[in-house]
C-alpha positions in Angstrom: 0.0 0.0 0.0 1.3 3.5 -0.9 1.4 6.4 1.5 -1.3 9.0 1.1 -0.6 12.1 -0.8 0.6 14.8 1.6 -0.5 18.5 1.5 2.5 20.6 0.5 2.7 24.3 1.4 5.5 26.8 0.3 6.6 29.1 3.1 7.4 32.8 2.8 11.1 31.9 3.1 10.8 29.6 0.1 9.5 32.5 -2.0 12.1 34.9 -0.6 14.7 32.4 -1.7 13.1 32.2 -5.1 12.9 36.0 -5.5 16.5 36.4 -4.3 17.8 34.0 -7.0 15.7 34.9 -10.1 14.4 38.0 -11.9 10.7 38.9 -11.4 10.2 38.2 -15.1 12.0 36.6 -18.1 15.0 38.7 -19.1 15.4 40.0 -22.7 18.3 37.4 -23.0 15.8 34.7 -22.4 16.9 33.9 -18.8 14.0 32.4 -16.9 12.2 34.5 -14.2 10.1 33.6 -11.2 7.0 33.0 -13.2 8.9 30.5 -15.5 10.1 28.7 -12.3 6.5 28.6 -11.0 5.2 27.2 -14.2 7.8 24.7 -15.1 9.5 23.7 -11.9 7.3 24.3 -8.9 4.6 21.8 -9.6 7.1 19.0 -10.1 8.7 19.8 -6.7 5.3 19.8 -4.9 4.3 16.5 -6.4 7.6 14.9 -5.3 7.2 16.0 -1.7 3.5 15.2 -1.8 4.0 11.6 -3.1 7.5 10.6 -1.9 8.4 12.5 1.2 9.4 9.4 3.1 11.8 8.3 0.3 13.8 11.5 0.3 17.1 11.7 2.2 17.2 13.5 5.5 18.4 17.1 5.1 19.5 17.5 8.7 21.2 14.7 10.6 19.0 13.1 13.2 15.9 15.0 12.0 13.7 12.8 9.9 11.1 15.6 9.6 13.5 17.6 7.2 14.0 16.0 3.8 16.1 17.2 0.8 15.0 17.0 -2.8 17.7 17.5 -5.5 16.4 17.3 -9.1 17.4 18.3 -12.6 15.2 21.1 -13.6 13.3 21.7 -16.7 14.8 25.2 -17.1 17.7 24.9 -14.7 20.6 22.5 -14.3 19.8 21.6 -10.7 17.3 22.5 -8.0 17.6 21.7 -4.3 14.6 22.1 -1.9 14.3 21.4 1.7 10.8 20.4 3.1 9.8 20.0 6.7 7.0 17.5 7.8 4.6 19.0 10.4 2.3 17.1 12.9 -0.8 17.5 10.7 1.0 15.5 8.0 1.6 18.5 5.7 5.0 19.3 4.3 6.3 22.9 4.2 8.9 23.8 1.6 11.4 25.9 3.7 14.5 26.4 1.6 15.3 26.7 -2.2 18.6 26.7 -4.1 18.6 27.0 -7.8 21.6 26.3 -10.0 21.3 28.8 -12.7 24.8 28.4 -14.4 25.6 25.7 -16.9 29.3 26.3 -16.6 
């Protein structure tokens, strides 16, 4: 039997990380912006945490309530997200790191 799908919430800190790392909108050079991330990457991240939280590695030693997801992005070379499990069974996305350089 598979685990039930968890509720996933993104925290203000997650969106602050997003805003700090990307432009508000796509640049004239074609570099993706915040909206592009939300359209192409965020739903994939939410789905992974919702469906596979227990399978992800611990993000903090000795704290099974923090898990780390590292994925290849659609628009970015790599994306790392930390999610924290709460008592109500929901996962909150608390940290975001985006690798924007291909060099």
